[in-house]
C-alpha angles and dihedrals in degrees: 000000000000119000136183129205118240112285095024127117126229117203119192144169104209094192094053097088133025139156104218126106130244116304115261094205123054093241133106119267124239124231128205110204118185130183122192129202133179093229141031090223118085123192130248096028095301118143136188114245087221127008124184119181114226096211 
């Protein structure tokens, strides 16, 4: 697990590394990318495009 302290920025390229083998079909693979946050409110005027509470 990778964590960041409050006020830090985490940059990532989710397609950079993966553990699956070569595709068996000549189609594009699909990626599910989830980001979780403790609160719907973001600081400094930032906002989530979509936010769905888990509880």
